[in-house]
mmCIF file of the N, C-alpha and C atoms, coordinates in Angstrom:
data_MODEL
# 
_entry.id   MODEL 
# 
loop_
_atom_site.group_PDB 
_atom_site.id 
_atom_site.type_symbol 
_atom_site.label_atom_id 
_atom_site.label_alt_id 
_atom_site.label_comp_id 
_atom_site.label_asym_id 
_atom_site.label_entity_id 
_atom_site.label_seq_id 
_atom_site.pdbx_PDB_ins_code 
_atom_site.Cartn_x 
_atom_site.Cartn_y 
_atom_site.Cartn_z 
_atom_site.occupancy 
_atom_site.B_iso_or_equiv 
_atom_site.pdbx_formal_charge 
_atom_site.auth_seq_id 
_atom_site.auth_comp_id 
_atom_site.auth_asym_id 
_atom_site.auth_atom_id 
_atom_site.pdbx_PDB_model_num 
ATOM 1   N N  . UNK A 1 1  ? -2.863 -14.650 12.247 1.00 0.00 ? 1  UNK A N  1 
ATOM 2   C CA . UNK A 1 1  ? -3.634 -13.491 12.059 1.00 0.00 ? 1  UNK A CA 1 
ATOM 3   C C  . UNK A 1 1  ? -3.296 -12.749 10.645 1.00 0.00 ? 1  UNK A C  1 
ATOM 4   N N  . UNK A 1 2  ? -4.360 -12.166 10.030 1.00 0.00 ? 2  UNK A N  1 
ATOM 5   C CA . UNK A 1 2  ? -4.200 -11.646 8.775  1.00 0.00 ? 2  UNK A CA 1 
ATOM 6   C C  . UNK A 1 2  ? -3.265 -10.470 8.789  1.00 0.00 ? 2  UNK A C  1 
ATOM 7   N N  . UNK A 1 3  ? -2.691 -10.262 7.750  1.00 0.00 ? 3  UNK A N  1 
ATOM 8   C CA . UNK A 1 3  ? -1.610 -9.163  7.583  1.00 0.00 ? 3  UNK A CA 1 
ATOM 9   C C  . UNK A 1 3  ? -2.257 -7.799  7.756  1.00 0.00 ? 3  UNK A C  1 
ATOM 10  N N  . UNK A 1 4  ? -1.791 -6.911  8.579  1.00 0.00 ? 4  UNK A N  1 
ATOM 11  C CA . UNK A 1 4  ? -2.265 -5.732  8.941  1.00 0.00 ? 4  UNK A CA 1 
ATOM 12  C C  . UNK A 1 4  ? -1.526 -4.711  8.144  1.00 0.00 ? 4  UNK A C  1 
ATOM 13  N N  . UNK A 1 5  ? -2.421 -3.400  7.954  1.00 0.00 ? 5  UNK A N  1 
ATOM 14  C CA . UNK A 1 5  ? -1.775 -2.247  7.201  1.00 0.00 ? 5  UNK A CA 1 
ATOM 15  C C  . UNK A 1 5  ? -0.821 -1.563  8.230  1.00 0.00 ? 5  UNK A C  1 
ATOM 16  N N  . UNK A 1 6  ? -0.835 -1.922  9.453  1.00 0.00 ? 6  UNK A N  1 
ATOM 17  C CA . UNK A 1 6  ? -0.085 -1.106  10.423 1.00 0.00 ? 6  UNK A CA 1 
ATOM 18  C C  . UNK A 1 6  ? 0.848  -2.250  11.182 1.00 0.00 ? 6  UNK A C  1 
ATOM 19  N N  . UNK A 1 7  ? 2.095  -1.722  11.631 1.00 0.00 ? 7  UNK A N  1 
ATOM 20  C CA . UNK A 1 7  ? 2.968  -2.381  12.305 1.00 0.00 ? 7  UNK A CA 1 
ATOM 21  C C  . UNK A 1 7  ? 3.029  -1.939  13.800 1.00 0.00 ? 7  UNK A C  1 
ATOM 22  N N  . UNK A 1 8  ? 3.169  -2.901  14.736 1.00 0.00 ? 8  UNK A N  1 
ATOM 23  C CA . UNK A 1 8  ? 3.253  -2.480  16.091 1.00 0.00 ? 8  UNK A CA 1 
ATOM 24  C C  . UNK A 1 8  ? 4.828  -2.422  16.479 1.00 0.00 ? 8  UNK A C  1 
ATOM 25  N N  . UNK A 1 9  ? 5.042  -2.006  17.605 1.00 0.00 ? 9  UNK A N  1 
ATOM 26  C CA . UNK A 1 9  ? 6.632  -1.990  17.911 1.00 0.00 ? 9  UNK A CA 1 
ATOM 27  C C  . UNK A 1 9  ? 7.170  -3.256  17.948 1.00 0.00 ? 9  UNK A C  1 
ATOM 28  N N  . UNK A 1 10 ? 6.576  -4.283  18.452 1.00 0.00 ? 10 UNK A N  1 
ATOM 29  C CA . UNK A 1 10 ? 7.204  -5.689  18.281 1.00 0.00 ? 10 UNK A CA 1 
ATOM 30  C C  . UNK A 1 10 ? 7.401  -6.053  16.904 1.00 0.00 ? 10 UNK A C  1 
ATOM 31  N N  . UNK A 1 11 ? 6.672  -5.742  15.927 1.00 0.00 ? 11 UNK A N  1 
ATOM 32  C CA . UNK A 1 11 ? 6.958  -6.011  14.592 1.00 0.00 ? 11 UNK A CA 1 
ATOM 33  C C  . UNK A 1 11 ? 8.061  -5.266  14.007 1.00 0.00 ? 11 UNK A C  1 
ATOM 34  N N  . UNK A 1 12 ? 8.228  -3.896  14.361 1.00 0.00 ? 12 UNK A N  1 
ATOM 35  C CA . UNK A 1 12 ? 9.444  -3.111  13.919 1.00 0.00 ? 12 UNK A CA 1 
ATOM 36  C C  . UNK A 1 12 ? 10.690 -3.626  14.637 1.00 0.00 ? 12 UNK A C  1 
ATOM 37  N N  . UNK A 1 13 ? 10.479 -3.893  15.794 1.00 0.00 ? 13 UNK A N  1 
ATOM 38  C CA . UNK A 1 13 ? 11.736 -4.377  16.457 1.00 0.00 ? 13 UNK A CA 1 
ATOM 39  C C  . UNK A 1 13 ? 12.256 -5.670  15.810 1.00 0.00 ? 13 UNK A C  1 
ATOM 40  N N  . UNK A 1 14 ? 11.306 -6.603  15.593 1.00 0.00 ? 14 UNK A N  1 
ATOM 41  C CA . UNK A 1 14 ? 11.750 -7.907  14.969 1.00 0.00 ? 14 UNK A CA 1 
ATOM 42  C C  . UNK A 1 14 ? 12.179 -7.709  13.441 1.00 0.00 ? 14 UNK A C  1 
ATOM 43  N N  . UNK A 1 15 ? 11.648 -6.803  12.802 1.00 0.00 ? 15 UNK A N  1 
ATOM 44  C CA . UNK A 1 15 ? 12.024 -6.569  11.306 1.00 0.00 ? 15 UNK A CA 1 
ATOM 45  C C  . UNK A 1 15 ? 13.544 -5.991  11.347 1.00 0.00 ? 15 UNK A C  1 
ATOM 46  N N  . UNK A 1 16 ? 13.751 -5.106  12.158 1.00 0.00 ? 16 UNK A N  1 
ATOM 47  C CA . UNK A 1 16 ? 14.977 -4.456  12.317 1.00 0.00 ? 16 UNK A CA 1 
ATOM 48  C C  . UNK A 1 16 ? 16.099 -5.008  13.290 1.00 0.00 ? 16 UNK A C  1 
ATOM 49  N N  . UNK A 1 17 ? 15.679 -5.991  14.045 1.00 0.00 ? 17 UNK A N  1 
ATOM 50  C CA . UNK A 1 17 ? 16.636 -6.518  14.938 1.00 0.00 ? 17 UNK A CA 1 
ATOM 51  C C  . UNK A 1 17 ? 17.118 -5.622  16.090 1.00 0.00 ? 17 UNK A C  1 
ATOM 52  N N  . UNK A 1 18 ? 16.046 -4.859  16.524 1.00 0.00 ? 18 UNK A N  1 
ATOM 53  C CA . UNK A 1 18 ? 16.327 -3.930  17.646 1.00 0.00 ? 18 UNK A CA 1 
ATOM 54  C C  . UNK A 1 18 ? 15.397 -4.069  18.835 1.00 0.00 ? 18 UNK A C  1 
ATOM 55  N N  . UNK A 1 19 ? 15.706 -3.295  19.925 1.00 0.00 ? 19 UNK A N  1 
ATOM 56  C CA . UNK A 1 19 ? 14.851 -3.446  20.955 1.00 0.00 ? 19 UNK A CA 1 
ATOM 57  C C  . UNK A 1 19 ? 13.445 -2.696  20.758 1.00 0.00 ? 19 UNK A C  1 
ATOM 58  N N  . UNK A 1 20 ? 12.535 -3.191  21.568 1.00 0.00 ? 20 UNK A N  1 
ATOM 59  C CA . UNK A 1 20 ? 11.110 -2.503  21.420 1.00 0.00 ? 20 UNK A CA 1 
ATOM 60  C C  . UNK A 1 20 ? 11.072 -1.173  21.964 1.00 0.00 ? 20 UNK A C  1 
ATOM 61  N N  . UNK A 1 21 ? 11.978 -0.865  22.872 1.00 0.00 ? 21 UNK A N  1 
ATOM 62  C CA . UNK A 1 21 ? 12.187 0.655   23.153 1.00 0.00 ? 21 UNK A CA 1 
ATOM 63  C C  . UNK A 1 21 ? 12.601 1.648   22.013 1.00 0.00 ? 21 UNK A C  1 
ATOM 64  N N  . UNK A 1 22 ? 13.581 1.142   21.314 1.00 0.00 ? 22 UNK A N  1 
ATOM 65  C CA . UNK A 1 22 ? 13.954 1.709   20.094 1.00 0.00 ? 22 UNK A CA 1 
ATOM 66  C C  . UNK A 1 22 ? 13.030 1.839   18.962 1.00 0.00 ? 22 UNK A C  1 
ATOM 67  N N  . UNK A 1 23 ? 12.340 0.683   18.967 1.00 0.00 ? 23 UNK A N  1 
ATOM 68  C CA . UNK A 1 23 ? 11.129 0.496   17.876 1.00 0.00 ? 23 UNK A CA 1 
ATOM 69  C C  . UNK A 1 23 ? 10.229 1.625   18.085 1.00 0.00 ? 23 UNK A C  1 
ATOM 70  N N  . UNK A 1 24 ? 9.801  1.863   19.360 1.00 0.00 ? 24 UNK A N  1 
ATOM 71  C CA . UNK A 1 24 ? 8.887  2.743   19.757 1.00 0.00 ? 24 UNK A CA 1 
ATOM 72  C C  . UNK A 1 24 ? 9.382  4.335   19.203 1.00 0.00 ? 24 UNK A C  1 
ATOM 73  N N  . UNK A 1 25 ? 10.683 4.500   19.476 1.00 0.00 ? 25 UNK A N  1 
ATOM 74  C CA . UNK A 1 25 ? 11.209 5.828   19.065 1.00 0.00 ? 25 UNK A CA 1 
ATOM 75  C C  . UNK A 1 25 ? 11.122 5.942   17.616 1.00 0.00 ? 25 UNK A C  1 
ATOM 76  N N  . UNK A 1 26 ? 11.372 4.956   16.745 1.00 0.00 ? 26 UNK A N  1 
ATOM 77  C CA . UNK A 1 26 ? 11.382 4.982   15.373 1.00 0.00 ? 26 UNK A CA 1 
ATOM 78  C C  . UNK A 1 26 ? 9.896  5.266   14.952 1.00 0.00 ? 26 UNK A C  1 
ATOM 79  N N  . UNK A 1 27 ? 8.872  4.558   15.421 1.00 0.00 ? 27 UNK A N  1 
ATOM 80  C CA . UNK A 1 27 ? 7.521  4.748   15.207 1.00 0.00 ? 27 UNK A CA 1 
ATOM 81  C C  . UNK A 1 27 ? 7.222  6.067   15.563 1.00 0.00 ? 27 UNK A C  1 
ATOM 82  N N  . UNK A 1 28 ? 7.530  6.732   16.603 1.00 0.00 ? 28 UNK A N  1 
ATOM 83  C CA . UNK A 1 28 ? 7.127  8.272   16.868 1.00 0.00 ? 28 UNK A CA 1 
ATOM 84  C C  . UNK A 1 28 ? 7.875  9.017   15.799 1.00 0.00 ? 28 UNK A C  1 
ATOM 85  N N  . UNK A 1 29 ? 9.076  8.827   15.293 1.00 0.00 ? 29 UNK A N  1 
ATOM 86  C CA . UNK A 1 29 ? 9.595  9.776   14.349 1.00 0.00 ? 29 UNK A CA 1 
ATOM 87  C C  . UNK A 1 29 ? 8.837  9.521   13.074 1.00 0.00 ? 29 UNK A C  1 
ATOM 88  N N  . UNK A 1 30 ? 8.457  8.379   12.607 1.00 0.00 ? 30 UNK A N  1 
ATOM 89  C CA . UNK A 1 30 ? 7.744  8.138   11.348 1.00 0.00 ? 30 UNK A CA 1 
ATOM 90  C C  . UNK A 1 30 ? 6.357  8.857   11.481 1.00 0.00 ? 30 UNK A C  1 
ATOM 91  N N  . UNK A 1 31 ? 5.783  8.595   12.570 1.00 0.00 ? 31 UNK A N  1 
ATOM 92  C CA . UNK A 1 31 ? 4.396  9.140   12.668 1.00 0.00 ? 31 UNK A CA 1 
ATOM 93  C C  . UNK A 1 31 ? 4.433  10.791  12.749 1.00 0.00 ? 31 UNK A C  1 
ATOM 94  N N  . UNK A 1 32 ? 5.573  11.154  13.365 1.00 0.00 ? 32 UNK A N  1 
ATOM 95  C CA . UNK A 1 32 ? 5.777  12.684  13.289 1.00 0.00 ? 32 UNK A CA 1 
ATOM 96  C C  . UNK A 1 32 ? 5.875  13.340  11.780 1.00 0.00 ? 32 UNK A C  1 
ATOM 97  N N  . UNK A 1 33 ? 6.562  12.494  11.014 1.00 0.00 ? 33 UNK A N  1 
ATOM 98  C CA . UNK A 1 33 ? 6.649  12.742  9.562  1.00 0.00 ? 33 UNK A CA 1 
ATOM 99  C C  . UNK A 1 33 ? 5.397  12.782  8.863  1.00 0.00 ? 33 UNK A C  1 
ATOM 100 N N  . UNK A 1 34 ? 4.568  11.812  9.052  1.00 0.00 ? 34 UNK A N  1 
ATOM 101 C CA . UNK A 1 34 ? 3.383  11.592  8.668  1.00 0.00 ? 34 UNK A CA 1 
ATOM 102 C C  . UNK A 1 34 ? 2.394  12.674  9.020  1.00 0.00 ? 34 UNK A C  1 
ATOM 103 N N  . UNK A 1 35 ? 2.392  13.050  10.279 1.00 0.00 ? 35 UNK A N  1 
ATOM 104 C CA . UNK A 1 35 ? 1.477  14.127  10.828 1.00 0.00 ? 35 UNK A CA 1 
ATOM 105 C C  . UNK A 1 35 ? 1.807  15.410  10.150 1.00 0.00 ? 35 UNK A C  1 
ATOM 106 N N  . UNK A 1 36 ? 3.098  15.697  9.860  1.00 0.00 ? 36 UNK A N  1 
ATOM 107 C CA . UNK A 1 36 ? 3.472  16.924  9.184  1.00 0.00 ? 36 UNK A CA 1 
ATOM 108 C C  . UNK A 1 36 ? 2.879  17.005  7.747  1.00 0.00 ? 36 UNK A C  1 
ATOM 109 N N  . UNK A 1 37 ? 2.524  15.818  7.165  1.00 0.00 ? 37 UNK A N  1 
ATOM 110 C CA . UNK A 1 37 ? 2.055  15.671  5.872  1.00 0.00 ? 37 UNK A CA 1 
ATOM 111 C C  . UNK A 1 37 ? 0.471  15.835  6.072  1.00 0.00 ? 37 UNK A C  1 
ATOM 112 N N  . UNK A 1 38 ? -0.048 15.875  7.256  1.00 0.00 ? 38 UNK A N  1 
ATOM 113 C CA . UNK A 1 38 ? -1.452 15.954  7.434  1.00 0.00 ? 38 UNK A CA 1 
ATOM 114 C C  . UNK A 1 38 ? -2.164 14.699  7.639  1.00 0.00 ? 38 UNK A C  1 
ATOM 115 N N  . UNK A 1 39 ? -1.344 13.496  7.707  1.00 0.00 ? 39 UNK A N  1 
ATOM 116 C CA . UNK A 1 39 ? -1.949 12.288  7.886  1.00 0.00 ? 39 UNK A CA 1 
ATOM 117 C C  . UNK A 1 39 ? -2.226 11.968  9.249  1.00 0.00 ? 39 UNK A C  1 
ATOM 118 N N  . UNK A 1 40 ? -3.403 11.388  9.401  1.00 0.00 ? 40 UNK A N  1 
ATOM 119 C CA . UNK A 1 40 ? -3.865 10.827  10.892 1.00 0.00 ? 40 UNK A CA 1 
ATOM 120 C C  . UNK A 1 40 ? -2.953 9.699   11.165 1.00 0.00 ? 40 UNK A C  1 
ATOM 121 N N  . UNK A 1 41 ? -2.451 9.448   12.410 1.00 0.00 ? 41 UNK A N  1 
ATOM 122 C CA . UNK A 1 41 ? -1.572 8.420   12.877 1.00 0.00 ? 41 UNK A CA 1 
ATOM 123 C C  . UNK A 1 41 ? -2.153 7.780   13.958 1.00 0.00 ? 41 UNK A C  1 
ATOM 124 N N  . UNK A 1 42 ? -1.748 6.525   14.370 1.00 0.00 ? 42 UNK A N  1 
ATOM 125 C CA . UNK A 1 42 ? -2.099 5.736   15.616 1.00 0.00 ? 42 UNK A CA 1 
ATOM 126 C C  . UNK A 1 42 ? -0.965 5.625   16.478 1.00 0.00 ? 42 UNK A C  1 
ATOM 127 N N  . UNK A 1 43 ? -1.101 6.119   17.716 1.00 0.00 ? 43 UNK A N  1 
ATOM 128 C CA . UNK A 1 43 ? 0.028  5.990   18.623 1.00 0.00 ? 43 UNK A CA 1 
ATOM 129 C C  . UNK A 1 43 ? 0.609  4.489   18.794 1.00 0.00 ? 43 UNK A C  1 
ATOM 130 N N  . UNK A 1 44 ? 1.837  4.337   18.802 1.00 0.00 ? 44 UNK A N  1 
ATOM 131 C CA . UNK A 1 44 ? 2.255  2.993   19.020 1.00 0.00 ? 44 UNK A CA 1 
ATOM 132 C C  . UNK A 1 44 ? 2.301  2.074   17.724 1.00 0.00 ? 44 UNK A C  1 
ATOM 133 N N  . UNK A 1 45 ? 1.765  2.520   16.598 1.00 0.00 ? 45 UNK A N  1 
ATOM 134 C CA . UNK A 1 45 ? 1.703  1.924   15.439 1.00 0.00 ? 45 UNK A CA 1 
ATOM 135 C C  . UNK A 1 45 ? 2.201  2.749   14.195 1.00 0.00 ? 45 UNK A C  1 
ATOM 136 N N  . UNK A 1 46 ? 2.598  2.139   13.089 1.00 0.00 ? 46 UNK A N  1 
ATOM 137 C CA . UNK A 1 46 ? 3.003  2.791   11.941 1.00 0.00 ? 46 UNK A CA 1 
ATOM 138 C C  . UNK A 1 46 ? 2.607  2.219   10.762 1.00 0.00 ? 46 UNK A C  1 
ATOM 139 N N  . UNK A 1 47 ? 2.236  2.912   9.658  1.00 0.00 ? 47 UNK A N  1 
ATOM 140 C CA . UNK A 1 47 ? 1.840  2.385   8.458  1.00 0.00 ? 47 UNK A CA 1 
ATOM 141 C C  . UNK A 1 47 ? 2.961  1.457   7.855  1.00 0.00 ? 47 UNK A C  1 
ATOM 142 N N  . UNK A 1 48 ? 2.670  0.111   7.574  1.00 0.00 ? 48 UNK A N  1 
ATOM 143 C CA . UNK A 1 48 ? 3.627  -0.767  6.994  1.00 0.00 ? 48 UNK A CA 1 
ATOM 144 C C  . UNK A 1 48 ? 4.119  -0.251  5.685  1.00 0.00 ? 48 UNK A C  1 
ATOM 145 N N  . UNK A 1 49 ? 3.371  0.385   4.782  1.00 0.00 ? 49 UNK A N  1 
ATOM 146 C CA . UNK A 1 49 ? 3.838  0.964   3.570  1.00 0.00 ? 49 UNK A CA 1 
ATOM 147 C C  . UNK A 1 49 ? 4.917  2.031   3.807  1.00 0.00 ? 49 UNK A C  1 
ATOM 148 N N  . UNK A 1 50 ? 4.495  2.979   4.806  1.00 0.00 ? 50 UNK A N  1 
ATOM 149 C CA . UNK A 1 50 ? 5.380  4.042   5.109  1.00 0.00 ? 50 UNK A CA 1 
ATOM 150 C C  . UNK A 1 50 ? 6.830  3.458   5.574  1.00 0.00 ? 50 UNK A C  1 
ATOM 151 N N  . UNK A 1 51 ? 6.724  2.633   6.533  1.00 0.00 ? 51 UNK A N  1 
ATOM 152 C CA . UNK A 1 51 ? 7.787  2.022   7.263  1.00 0.00 ? 51 UNK A CA 1 
ATOM 153 C C  . UNK A 1 51 ? 8.809  1.499   6.108  1.00 0.00 ? 51 UNK A C  1 
ATOM 154 N N  . UNK A 1 52 ? 8.132  0.565   5.160  1.00 0.00 ? 52 UNK A N  1 
ATOM 155 C CA . UNK A 1 52 ? 9.130  0.028   4.214  1.00 0.00 ? 52 UNK A CA 1 
ATOM 156 C C  . UNK A 1 52 ? 9.458  0.988   3.105  1.00 0.00 ? 52 UNK A C  1 
ATOM 157 N N  . UNK A 1 53 ? 8.898  2.078   2.874  1.00 0.00 ? 53 UNK A N  1 
ATOM 158 C CA . UNK A 1 53 ? 9.374  3.153   1.960  1.00 0.00 ? 53 UNK A CA 1 
ATOM 159 C C  . UNK A 1 53 ? 10.566 3.821   2.586  1.00 0.00 ? 53 UNK A C  1 
ATOM 160 N N  . UNK A 1 54 ? 10.479 4.278   3.887  1.00 0.00 ? 54 UNK A N  1 
ATOM 161 C CA . UNK A 1 54 ? 11.309 5.104   4.535  1.00 0.00 ? 54 UNK A CA 1 
ATOM 162 C C  . UNK A 1 54 ? 12.558 4.257   5.168  1.00 0.00 ? 54 UNK A C  1 
ATOM 163 N N  . UNK A 1 55 ? 12.573 3.162   5.319  1.00 0.00 ? 55 UNK A N  1 
ATOM 164 C CA . UNK A 1 55 ? 13.596 2.248   5.803  1.00 0.00 ? 55 UNK A CA 1 
ATOM 165 C C  . UNK A 1 55 ? 14.341 1.522   4.767  1.00 0.00 ? 55 UNK A C  1 
ATOM 166 N N  . UNK A 1 56 ? 14.666 2.086   3.565  1.00 0.00 ? 56 UNK A N  1 
ATOM 167 C CA . UNK A 1 56 ? 15.567 1.594   2.613  1.00 0.00 ? 56 UNK A CA 1 
ATOM 168 C C  . UNK A 1 56 ? 15.000 0.268   1.954  1.00 0.00 ? 56 UNK A C  1 
ATOM 169 N N  . UNK A 1 57 ? 13.635 0.133   2.001  1.00 0.00 ? 57 UNK A N  1 
ATOM 170 C CA . UNK A 1 57 ? 13.219 -1.015  1.206  1.00 0.00 ? 57 UNK A CA 1 
ATOM 171 C C  . UNK A 1 57 ? 12.593 -0.596  -0.067 1.00 0.00 ? 57 UNK A C  1 
ATOM 172 N N  . UNK A 1 58 ? 12.370 0.746   -0.240 1.00 0.00 ? 58 UNK A N  1 
ATOM 173 C CA . UNK A 1 58 ? 11.790 1.248   -1.419 1.00 0.00 ? 58 UNK A CA 1 
ATOM 174 C C  . UNK A 1 58 ? 10.300 1.102   -1.370 1.00 0.00 ? 58 UNK A C  1 
ATOM 175 N N  . UNK A 1 59 ? 9.729  1.336   -2.603 1.00 0.00 ? 59 UNK A N  1 
ATOM 176 C CA . UNK A 1 59 ? 8.252  1.150   -2.701 1.00 0.00 ? 59 UNK A CA 1 
ATOM 177 C C  . UNK A 1 59 ? 7.881  -0.310  -2.612 1.00 0.00 ? 59 UNK A C  1 
ATOM 178 N N  . UNK A 1 60 ? 6.675  -0.476  -1.933 1.00 0.00 ? 60 UNK A N  1 
ATOM 179 C CA . UNK A 1 60 ? 6.187  -1.857  -1.744 1.00 0.00 ? 60 UNK A CA 1 
ATOM 180 C C  . UNK A 1 60 ? 5.346  -2.125  -2.879 1.00 0.00 ? 60 UNK A C  1 
ATOM 181 N N  . UNK A 1 61 ? 5.459  -3.225  -3.515 1.00 0.00 ? 61 UNK A N  1 
ATOM 182 C CA . UNK A 1 61 ? 4.638  -3.732  -4.707 1.00 0.00 ? 61 UNK A CA 1 
ATOM 183 C C  . UNK A 1 61 ? 3.706  -4.838  -4.001 1.00 0.00 ? 61 UNK A C  1 
ATOM 184 N N  . UNK A 1 62 ? 2.799  -5.228  -4.703 1.00 0.00 ? 62 UNK A N  1 
ATOM 185 C CA . UNK A 1 62 ? 1.672  -6.330  -4.239 1.00 0.00 ? 62 UNK A CA 1 
ATOM 186 C C  . UNK A 1 62 ? 2.439  -7.598  -3.972 1.00 0.00 ? 62 UNK A C  1 
ATOM 187 N N  . UNK A 1 63 ? 3.356  -7.921  -4.762 1.00 0.00 ? 63 UNK A N  1 
ATOM 188 C CA . UNK A 1 63 ? 4.161  -9.319  -4.557 1.00 0.00 ? 63 UNK A CA 1 
ATOM 189 C C  . UNK A 1 63 ? 4.890  -9.242  -3.285 1.00 0.00 ? 63 UNK A C  1 
ATOM 190 N N  . UNK A 1 64 ? 5.604  -8.140  -2.899 1.00 0.00 ? 64 UNK A N  1 
ATOM 191 C CA . UNK A 1 64 ? 6.270  -7.883  -1.757 1.00 0.00 ? 64 UNK A CA 1 
ATOM 192 C C  . UNK A 1 64 ? 5.363  -8.075  -0.520 1.00 0.00 ? 64 UNK A C  1 
ATOM 193 N N  . UNK A 1 65 ? 4.055  -7.459  -0.494 1.00 0.00 ? 65 UNK A N  1 
ATOM 194 C CA . UNK A 1 65 ? 3.312  -7.605  0.432  1.00 0.00 ? 65 UNK A CA 1 
ATOM 195 C C  . UNK A 1 65 ? 2.743  -8.996  0.739  1.00 0.00 ? 65 UNK A C  1 
ATOM 196 N N  . UNK A 1 66 ? 2.416  -9.670  -0.462 1.00 0.00 ? 66 UNK A N  1 
ATOM 197 C CA . UNK A 1 66 ? 1.998  -11.099 -0.309 1.00 0.00 ? 66 UNK A CA 1 
ATOM 198 C C  . UNK A 1 66 ? 3.099  -11.945 0.315  1.00 0.00 ? 66 UNK A C  1 
ATOM 199 N N  . UNK A 1 67 ? 4.369  -11.704 0.038  1.00 0.00 ? 67 UNK A N  1 
ATOM 200 C CA . UNK A 1 67 ? 5.481  -12.511 0.649  1.00 0.00 ? 67 UNK A CA 1 
ATOM 201 C C  . UNK A 1 67 ? 5.492  -12.229 2.176  1.00 0.00 ? 67 UNK A C  1 
ATOM 202 N N  . UNK A 1 68 ? 5.372  -11.033 2.604  1.00 0.00 ? 68 UNK A N  1 
ATOM 203 C CA . UNK A 1 68 ? 5.423  -10.704 3.952  1.00 0.00 ? 68 UNK A CA 1 
ATOM 204 C C  . UNK A 1 68 ? 4.308  -11.067 4.807  1.00 0.00 ? 68 UNK A C  1 
ATOM 205 N N  . UNK A 1 69 ? 3.087  -11.191 4.076  1.00 0.00 ? 69 UNK A N  1 
ATOM 206 C CA . UNK A 1 69 ? 1.900  -11.327 4.646  1.00 0.00 ? 69 UNK A CA 1 
ATOM 207 C C  . UNK A 1 69 ? 1.797  -12.667 5.437  1.00 0.00 ? 69 UNK A C  1 
# 
């Protein structure tokens, strides 16, 4: 499947090596932060870009996106 702009709980869990239940908790927290900024969010999914910026990966560049894709 083509790389998506959004990550599901299973993607977050795999990336961080955590349970899906905890991944949902992280997604809710990140989406709450985005909503405070006035950004529309999707329940159970988080922006891949925002996830990588907030979880110590820093800003995502095009080359990083291609490698992950």
